[in-house]
KOLGU-957978 format. One record per residue (C-alpha): residue number from 1; residue in three letters; x, y, z. Coordinates in Angstrom, 2 decimals, padded with zeros to 5 digits. Layout:
<pts>
nr,rest,x,y,z
NUM,ALA,X,Y,Z $
...
</pts>
This chain:
<pts>
nr,rest,x,y,z
1,MET,-015.90,-019.40,-028.31 $
2,ALA,-015.09,-015.78,-029.19 $
3,SER,-011.64,-015.14,-030.60 $
4,ILE,-009.21,-013.17,-028.44 $
5,PRO,-008.42,-009.56,-029.45 $
6,VAL,-004.66,-009.65,-030.06 $
7,SER,-002.30,-007.99,-032.49 $
8,SER,-001.78,-009.26,-036.04 $
9,LYS,001.82,-010.02,-035.06 $
10,ILE,000.67,-012.47,-032.40 $
11,ARG,-001.65,-014.17,-034.87 $
12,LYS,001.18,-014.50,-037.40 $
13,ILE,003.51,-016.02,-034.78 $
14,VAL,000.85,-018.55,-033.79 $
15,ARG,000.21,-019.48,-037.45 $
16,LEU,003.92,-019.98,-038.14 $
17,LEU,004.55,-022.08,-035.04 $
18,SER,001.42,-024.16,-035.58 $
19,ALA,002.53,-024.91,-039.14 $
20,ALA,005.94,-025.90,-037.78 $
21,GLY,004.33,-028.55,-035.59 $
22,ALA,003.54,-026.88,-032.27 $
23,LYS,001.05,-029.01,-030.31 $
24,ASP,-000.38,-026.08,-028.37 $
25,ILE,000.29,-022.35,-028.05 $
26,LEU,-001.12,-020.41,-025.13 $
27,LEU,-001.15,-016.83,-023.96 $
28,VAL,-000.17,-017.03,-020.31 $
29,GLY,000.45,-014.92,-017.24 $
30,GLY,-000.77,-011.36,-017.03 $
31,PHE,-002.56,-011.28,-020.38 $
32,ALA,-004.95,-014.10,-019.54 $
33,ARG,-005.60,-012.71,-016.07 $
34,ASP,-006.22,-009.17,-017.32 $
35,TYR,-008.48,-010.42,-020.11 $
36,LEU,-010.70,-012.17,-017.58 $
37,LEU,-010.76,-009.01,-015.45 $
38,GLY,-011.79,-006.90,-018.43 $
39,ILE,-008.47,-005.02,-018.42 $
40,SER,-006.87,-004.12,-021.74 $
41,SER,-003.37,-005.58,-021.99 $
42,LYS,-000.56,-005.81,-024.51 $
43,ASP,001.66,-007.82,-022.17 $
44,TYR,002.03,-010.75,-024.55 $
45,ASP,003.65,-013.92,-023.19 $
46,LEU,003.31,-017.07,-025.30 $
47,GLU,004.08,-020.59,-024.10 $
48,VAL,004.75,-023.08,-026.88 $
49,TYR,004.35,-026.86,-026.55 $
50,GLY,005.86,-029.47,-028.87 $
51,LEU,008.72,-027.40,-030.32 $
52,ASP,012.18,-026.93,-028.88 $
53,TYR,014.19,-023.73,-028.63 $
54,ARG,015.99,-024.23,-031.95 $
55,GLN,012.81,-025.03,-033.87 $
56,ILE,011.03,-021.92,-032.59 $
57,ARG,013.99,-019.70,-033.42 $
58,GLU,014.44,-021.11,-036.93 $
59,THR,010.70,-020.76,-037.62 $
60,LEU,010.45,-017.13,-036.56 $
61,ALA,013.88,-015.71,-037.48 $
62,PRO,013.03,-015.08,-041.18 $
63,PHE,010.12,-012.86,-040.17 $
64,PHE,011.06,-011.19,-036.86 $
65,TYR,014.01,-009.92,-034.88 $
66,ILE,014.77,-012.61,-032.32 $
67,ASN,016.65,-011.89,-029.12 $
68,GLN,017.82,-014.65,-026.82 $
69,VAL,016.79,-013.61,-023.31 $
70,GLY,018.39,-016.65,-021.77 $
71,LYS,018.71,-020.12,-023.25 $
72,SER,018.83,-021.61,-019.76 $
73,PHE,015.38,-020.14,-019.13 $
74,SER,014.11,-021.19,-022.57 $
75,VAL,012.85,-017.72,-023.44 $
76,LEU,012.96,-015.85,-026.76 $
77,LYS,011.94,-012.23,-027.21 $
78,VAL,010.36,-011.35,-030.55 $
79,ASP,010.84,-007.79,-031.81 $
80,SER,011.82,-006.82,-028.25 $
81,THR,008.19,-006.91,-027.10 $
82,ILE,006.81,-010.46,-027.13 $
83,ASP,008.13,-013.23,-024.88 $
84,ILE,007.97,-016.79,-026.18 $
85,ALA,008.78,-019.53,-023.70 $
86,ILE,009.11,-023.28,-023.71 $
87,PRO,007.65,-025.03,-020.64 $
88,ARG,010.37,-025.79,-018.15 $
89,ARG,011.11,-027.65,-014.96 $
90,GLU,012.80,-025.82,-012.10 $
91,SER,014.58,-027.36,-009.14 $
92,LYS,015.55,-025.30,-006.11 $
93,ILE,019.28,-025.67,-005.51 $
94,GLY,020.10,-022.58,-003.44 $
95,MET,018.83,-019.51,-001.64 $
96,GLY,017.11,-016.62,-003.40 $
97,HIS,015.49,-016.19,-006.78 $
98,LYS,018.60,-017.29,-008.74 $
99,GLY,019.08,-020.59,-006.93 $
100,PHE,017.43,-022.78,-009.57 $
101,ASP,018.36,-025.58,-011.94 $
102,VAL,016.25,-025.02,-015.06 $
103,ILE,015.51,-027.65,-017.72 $
104,SER,013.22,-026.95,-020.66 $
105,ASP,010.81,-029.66,-021.74 $
106,PRO,008.52,-028.91,-024.70 $
107,ASN,006.60,-032.13,-024.03 $
108,MET,005.36,-031.19,-020.56 $
109,THR,001.65,-030.76,-019.98 $
110,PHE,000.27,-027.30,-019.25 $
111,GLU,-000.69,-028.45,-015.75 $
112,GLU,002.92,-029.45,-015.03 $
113,ALA,004.29,-026.21,-016.43 $
114,ALA,001.75,-024.02,-014.64 $
115,ALA,002.62,-025.63,-011.30 $
116,ARG,005.73,-023.42,-011.10 $
117,ARG,003.72,-020.19,-011.42 $
118,ASP,003.18,-018.07,-008.33 $
119,PHE,-000.61,-017.71,-008.05 $
120,THR,-003.55,-019.52,-009.59 $
121,ILE,-004.69,-016.27,-011.24 $
122,ASN,-001.39,-016.29,-013.17 $
123,ALA,-001.59,-020.00,-013.99 $
124,ILE,-004.31,-019.64,-016.63 $
125,GLY,-003.58,-020.25,-020.30 $
126,MET,-005.76,-019.10,-023.18 $
127,ARG,-005.76,-019.91,-026.86 $
128,LEU,-006.62,-017.49,-029.64 $
129,ASP,-009.93,-019.29,-030.18 $
130,GLY,-011.04,-018.24,-026.68 $
131,THR,-010.63,-021.59,-024.90 $
132,PHE,-008.83,-021.80,-021.56 $
133,CYS,-006.50,-024.14,-019.68 $
134,ASP,-007.07,-023.59,-015.98 $
135,PRO,-005.87,-026.62,-013.99 $
136,TYR,-005.63,-024.77,-010.65 $
137,GLY,-008.93,-022.89,-010.57 $
138,GLY,-007.57,-019.44,-011.32 $
139,GLN,-010.79,-018.21,-012.91 $
140,ALA,-012.80,-019.09,-009.82 $
141,ASP,-010.23,-017.38,-007.60 $
142,LEU,-010.42,-014.26,-009.77 $
143,GLU,-014.19,-014.16,-009.40 $
144,LYS,-013.93,-014.57,-005.62 $
145,ARG,-010.95,-012.19,-005.40 $
146,ILE,-008.83,-014.83,-003.65 $
147,LEU,-005.05,-014.86,-003.94 $
148,ARG,-003.93,-018.47,-003.78 $
149,ALA,-000.51,-020.04,-004.39 $
150,THR,-000.58,-022.56,-007.22 $
151,THR,001.59,-025.14,-005.43 $
152,HIS,004.31,-025.26,-002.79 $
153,ALA,006.69,-024.18,-005.57 $
154,PHE,005.57,-020.70,-004.52 $
155,CYS,008.24,-020.91,-001.81 $
156,GLU,011.06,-021.13,-004.34 $
157,ASP,011.13,-017.35,-004.86 $
158,PRO,010.63,-015.07,-001.83 $
159,LEU,009.80,-012.12,-004.08 $
160,ARG,006.43,-013.77,-004.66 $
161,VAL,005.31,-012.49,-001.26 $
162,LEU,005.68,-008.89,-002.45 $
163,ARG,004.15,-009.77,-005.79 $
164,GLY,001.20,-010.99,-003.78 $
165,MET,001.16,-007.72,-001.86 $
166,GLN,000.98,-005.56,-004.98 $
167,MET,-001.51,-007.85,-006.76 $
168,ALA,-003.79,-007.84,-003.73 $
169,ALA,-003.66,-004.04,-003.88 $
170,ARG,-004.23,-003.85,-007.63 $
171,PHE,-007.06,-006.35,-007.88 $
172,GLY,-008.69,-006.08,-004.44 $
173,MET,-007.77,-009.59,-003.38 $
174,THR,-007.44,-011.42,-000.06 $
175,MET,-004.70,-014.00,000.48 $
176,GLU,-005.97,-017.38,001.61 $
177,THR,-004.60,-019.13,004.69 $
178,ARG,-002.32,-021.74,003.10 $
179,THR,-000.61,-019.10,000.98 $
180,VAL,-000.11,-016.88,004.03 $
181,GLY,001.68,-019.86,005.57 $
182,PHE,003.95,-020.13,002.52 $
183,CYS,004.81,-016.42,002.90 $
184,GLN,005.77,-016.99,006.51 $
185,GLU,007.84,-019.99,005.50 $
186,VAL,010.04,-017.99,003.09 $
187,LYS,010.43,-014.95,005.33 $
188,PRO,014.04,-015.92,006.27 $
189,GLU,014.97,-015.43,002.59 $
190,PHE,013.98,-011.76,002.54 $
191,ALA,017.63,-010.76,002.77 $
192,THR,018.35,-012.45,-000.59 $
193,LEU,016.14,-009.98,-002.46 $
194,SER,017.83,-007.08,-004.22 $
195,ALA,016.82,-003.51,-003.45 $
196,GLU,015.74,-003.00,-007.06 $
197,ARG,013.32,-005.93,-006.91 $
198,LEU,011.80,-004.58,-003.70 $
199,TYR,011.27,-001.17,-005.26 $
200,THR,009.62,-002.61,-008.36 $
201,GLU,006.92,-004.33,-006.30 $
202,TRP,006.38,-001.37,-003.97 $
203,TRP,006.01,000.98,-006.90 $
204,LYS,003.36,-001.29,-008.43 $
205,TRP,001.55,-001.22,-005.08 $
206,ALA,001.68,002.58,-005.08 $
207,GLU,001.12,003.38,-008.76 $
208,LYS,-001.58,000.79,-009.50 $
209,GLY,-003.03,-000.03,-006.10 $
210,CYS,-006.75,000.74,-006.05 $
211,TRP,-007.05,-001.26,-002.81 $
212,PRO,-003.71,-000.52,-001.07 $
213,GLU,-005.10,-001.73,002.25 $
214,LYS,-005.41,-005.23,000.77 $
215,GLY,-001.69,-005.28,000.00 $
216,LEU,-000.77,-003.98,003.44 $
217,GLU,-002.93,-006.69,004.97 $
218,VAL,-000.82,-009.29,003.13 $
219,LEU,002.27,-007.77,004.76 $
220,ARG,000.66,-007.88,008.19 $
221,GLN,-000.72,-011.41,007.91 $
222,SER,002.51,-012.85,006.57 $
223,GLY,004.70,-011.06,009.11 $
224,TRP,006.69,-009.48,006.28 $
225,VAL,005.93,-006.02,007.66 $
226,GLU,008.74,-006.81,010.12 $
227,CYS,011.16,-006.87,007.17 $
228,PHE,010.66,-003.13,006.71 $
229,PRO,011.78,-001.37,009.91 $
230,ALA,010.04,001.89,008.99 $
231,LEU,006.67,000.14,008.69 $
232,TRP,007.26,-002.21,011.58 $
233,GLY,007.79,000.88,013.71 $
234,LEU,004.26,002.01,012.86 $
235,THR,002.94,-001.29,014.18 $
236,LEU,004.91,-001.05,017.39 $
237,ALA,003.72,002.54,017.89 $
238,GLY,000.08,001.60,017.36 $
239,LYS,-000.13,003.68,014.17 $
240,TRP,-000.52,000.89,011.63 $
241,ASP,-004.31,000.83,011.42 $
242,GLU,-004.67,004.57,010.91 $
243,THR,-001.98,004.49,008.24 $
244,VAL,-003.78,001.67,006.43 $
245,SER,-007.05,003.62,006.61 $
246,ALA,-005.38,006.74,005.25 $
247,CYS,-003.95,004.76,002.31 $
248,SER,-007.41,003.37,001.56 $
249,ARG,-008.92,006.87,001.59 $
250,ALA,-006.14,008.16,-000.64 $
251,ALA,-006.86,005.49,-003.25 $
252,GLU,-010.60,006.24,-003.17 $
253,ASN,-009.96,009.97,-003.58 $
254,LEU,-007.49,009.40,-006.40 $
255,GLU,-010.01,007.17,-008.16 $
256,ARG,-012.68,009.84,-007.92 $
257,GLY,-010.26,012.48,-009.14 $
258,LYS,-009.09,010.23,-012.00 $
259,ILE,-005.50,010.64,-010.85 $
260,SER,-003.31,007.77,-012.01 $
261,GLY,000.23,006.90,-013.01 $
262,LYS,003.18,008.41,-011.22 $
263,ASN,001.07,010.95,-009.32 $
264,HIS,-001.00,008.10,-007.88 $
265,GLY,002.22,006.41,-006.80 $
266,LEU,003.72,009.50,-005.18 $
267,VAL,000.57,010.24,-003.16 $
268,LEU,000.24,006.69,-001.85 $
269,LEU,003.89,006.48,-000.84 $
270,ALA,003.63,009.84,000.95 $
271,VAL,000.51,008.75,002.82 $
272,LEU,002.09,005.42,003.73 $
273,LEU,005.17,007.16,005.15 $
274,HIS,003.66,010.30,006.66 $
275,GLN,004.21,009.07,010.23 $
276,VAL,007.61,007.52,009.53 $
277,SER,010.60,009.49,010.76 $
278,GLU,012.94,007.65,008.39 $
279,ALA,010.72,007.96,005.31 $
280,VAL,013.61,008.86,003.04 $
281,SER,015.61,005.87,004.25 $
282,PHE,012.70,003.56,003.38 $
283,LEU,012.91,004.81,-000.21 $
284,THR,016.66,005.12,-000.62 $
285,GLU,017.39,001.68,000.82 $
286,MET,015.28,000.26,-002.01 $
287,LYS,017.23,002.40,-004.49 $
288,SER,014.12,004.29,-005.50 $
289,PRO,014.69,006.72,-008.39 $
290,GLN,015.82,010.12,-007.21 $
291,TRP,012.72,011.83,-008.60 $
292,VAL,010.56,009.62,-006.39 $
293,VAL,012.59,010.42,-003.26 $
294,GLU,012.67,014.15,-004.02 $
295,SER,008.92,014.25,-004.57 $
296,VAL,007.80,012.10,-001.65 $
297,GLU,010.08,013.71,000.94 $
298,PRO,008.41,017.17,000.93 $
299,LEU,004.92,015.65,000.75 $
300,VAL,005.73,013.79,003.95 $
301,LYS,007.47,016.70,005.62 $
302,TYR,004.68,019.22,004.96 $
303,HIS,001.66,016.90,005.18 $
304,ASP,000.26,018.84,008.16 $
305,TYR,001.30,022.32,007.00 $
306,ALA,-002.30,023.54,006.79 $
307,LEU,-002.85,022.59,010.43 $
308,GLN,000.20,024.54,011.57 $
309,ASN,-000.22,027.73,009.54 $
310,PRO,-003.01,030.21,008.80 $
311,LEU,-004.30,030.37,005.24 $
312,THR,-002.58,033.34,003.62 $
313,GLU,-001.04,034.06,000.25 $
314,LYS,002.36,034.20,001.93 $
315,ALA,001.87,030.75,003.48 $
316,LEU,000.82,029.33,000.12 $
317,ARG,003.80,030.76,-001.71 $
318,HIS,006.19,029.28,000.84 $
319,LEU,004.40,025.93,000.78 $
320,ALA,004.50,025.71,-003.01 $
321,GLU,008.23,026.51,-002.90 $
322,ASN,008.96,023.92,-000.23 $
323,LEU,006.96,021.18,-001.96 $
324,ALA,008.84,021.34,-005.27 $
325,PRO,009.30,019.16,-007.24 $
326,ALA,006.00,017.85,-005.84 $
327,SER,002.96,020.07,-006.26 $
328,MET,000.15,021.63,-004.27 $
329,GLY,-002.24,019.33,-006.11 $
330,LEU,-000.48,016.23,-004.80 $
331,TRP,-000.15,017.77,-001.33 $
332,GLU,-003.91,018.31,-001.25 $
333,GLU,-004.50,014.62,-001.95 $
334,VAL,-002.14,013.66,000.89 $
335,TRP,-003.85,016.07,003.28 $
336,LYS,-007.36,014.86,002.36 $
337,ALA,-006.38,011.24,002.97 $
338,ILE,-004.67,011.79,006.32 $
339,TYR,-006.96,014.43,007.86 $
340,PRO,-010.37,014.05,006.19 $
341,GLU,-012.20,015.72,009.07 $
342,LYS,-009.85,018.73,009.05 $
343,TYR,-009.60,019.22,005.30 $
344,HIS,-011.17,022.23,003.65 $
345,SER,-010.86,023.39,000.06 $
346,GLY,-009.84,026.97,000.83 $
347,TRP,-006.15,026.19,000.46 $
348,ILE,-006.37,024.65,-002.99 $
349,SER,-008.95,027.22,-004.15 $
350,LEU,-006.63,030.10,-003.27 $
351,ALA,-003.65,028.23,-004.72 $
352,ARG,-005.58,027.83,-007.96 $
353,ARG,-006.34,031.56,-008.13 $
354,MET,-002.66,032.28,-007.50 $
355,GLY,-001.55,029.77,-010.14 $
356,LEU,000.34,027.65,-007.61 $
357,THR,-001.32,024.23,-007.92 $
358,GLU,001.39,022.72,-010.14 $
359,ARG,004.50,024.79,-009.40 $
360,PRO,005.89,027.51,-007.11 $
361,PRO,005.93,031.19,-008.17 $
362,GLU,008.20,031.99,-011.08 $
363,VAL,011.60,033.28,-009.99 $
364,LEU,011.63,037.02,-010.74 $
365,LEU,015.22,037.95,-009.93 $
366,ARG,018.20,036.09,-011.35 $
367,GLY,021.94,036.49,-011.50 $
368,LYS,021.83,038.64,-014.63 $
369,ASP,019.80,041.24,-012.74 $
370,LEU,022.53,041.57,-010.11 $
371,LEU,025.31,042.06,-012.64 $
372,GLN,024.18,045.62,-013.35 $
373,TYR,024.95,046.44,-009.71 $
374,GLY,028.46,045.05,-010.02 $
375,ILE,027.69,041.86,-008.11 $
376,GLN,029.64,039.03,-009.73 $
377,PRO,028.80,035.31,-009.63 $
378,GLY,029.91,033.76,-006.38 $
379,PRO,028.87,033.30,-002.75 $
380,GLU,027.74,036.91,-002.34 $
381,MET,025.46,036.72,-005.35 $
382,GLY,024.04,033.45,-004.03 $
383,LYS,023.20,035.02,-000.68 $
384,ILE,021.45,037.98,-002.30 $
385,LEU,019.45,035.77,-004.65 $
386,LYS,018.34,033.67,-001.68 $
387,LYS,017.19,036.80,000.19 $
388,ALA,015.42,038.02,-002.94 $
389,ARG,013.57,034.73,-003.26 $
390,GLN,012.45,034.89,000.37 $
391,ALA,011.29,038.47,-000.13 $
392,GLN,009.28,037.41,-003.17 $
393,LEU,007.66,034.55,-001.26 $
394,ASP,006.90,036.95,001.61 $
395,GLY,005.04,039.15,-000.87 $
396,GLU,007.44,042.12,-000.90 $
397,PHE,007.24,042.15,-004.70 $
398,GLU,005.02,040.30,-007.19 $
399,ASP,006.21,041.29,-010.67 $
400,TYR,009.45,042.10,-012.45 $
401,PRO,009.31,045.92,-012.14 $
402,SER,008.64,045.74,-008.40 $
403,ALA,011.36,043.09,-008.09 $
404,LEU,013.88,045.46,-009.70 $
405,ALA,012.73,048.24,-007.37 $
406,TRP,013.31,045.93,-004.38 $
407,LEU,016.76,045.04,-005.69 $
408,GLU,017.71,048.67,-006.14 $
409,ARG,016.67,049.45,-002.56 $
410,PHE,018.53,046.41,-001.30 $
411,CYS,021.76,047.15,-003.17 $
412,CYS,021.77,050.89,-002.62 $
</pts>
């Protein structure tokens, strides 16, 4: 078997733990899955068999900085980047994702330990020599693009439904029937999930979702769309299918345009929410970062601007101003996804010639310019600056000399 391409630090850790008596050491979780998908990953999670918490710590401490993530969860973090875990047993003792009794057991088998993982595609272990442990058929499910719960233990954490949503979107997967049933079973526990955990999964759907429609289908099948009133309203209004189609088109366009990262996320969220009257509430209730809310809100508000206004330089200047901190470039992607038959490139072509694709026109008049006319900082100055900005956007002046001429006429 071919050896696995990992860092020298990982290889050193494995050598040290093997010499200390570890029976088996496996890369687990996202690394194994991404390796099989041909995706480069540095998300290193090691699971160590045959050594207890103290033995692992004492073996590695002379060579690395060791941080105790949580002894109850049997996890050590090496140099703040690599997670090392001991296999553990978990018993559900309460509601939500914290309602567990956790007992580590270094002598468990991999099959026993992997039974607590959410999906079969995340229950694959791989050794550095290239061999795999795959007791639940995760490799076959990856090939078939099937999202399947490993065992009924899936139901112990309701967040796994939304993890399934974002993984379906990222990897183009379809959730199989039994797992859909598990999602329905844990729906009453939705209220136990924190806003921050909800946002994390939605952002993964938006930022990394090449097949967002697959994730939305998980929500629909499982009934979890009802947990999000803004989205449930789309279903009740008969707008769900067109929203899903628009999200799919957005992802295809973003792929062609090689647009990724946060811009990918902002566009998909705007397209998802473009028919939602309470779009901002959807984001703020999940405690989305302020920069996300401030960027998505204008993209939603002005998504049909080109259908309501003639194409003029004045219209473009006002649009660029109103979109900030989002950009004309992102707005174009939203427009293309929602109204493909009505889109034309004239808007972005003119915006490009005017230098407006990434930001609104530079502000030409500022407070210092008003001081020479005896206007001091305060409400009056604010009003004049606002009028000056509107005049600039209307095209009454386009450079600093003409801006000063406008100001002199206005003040005198």
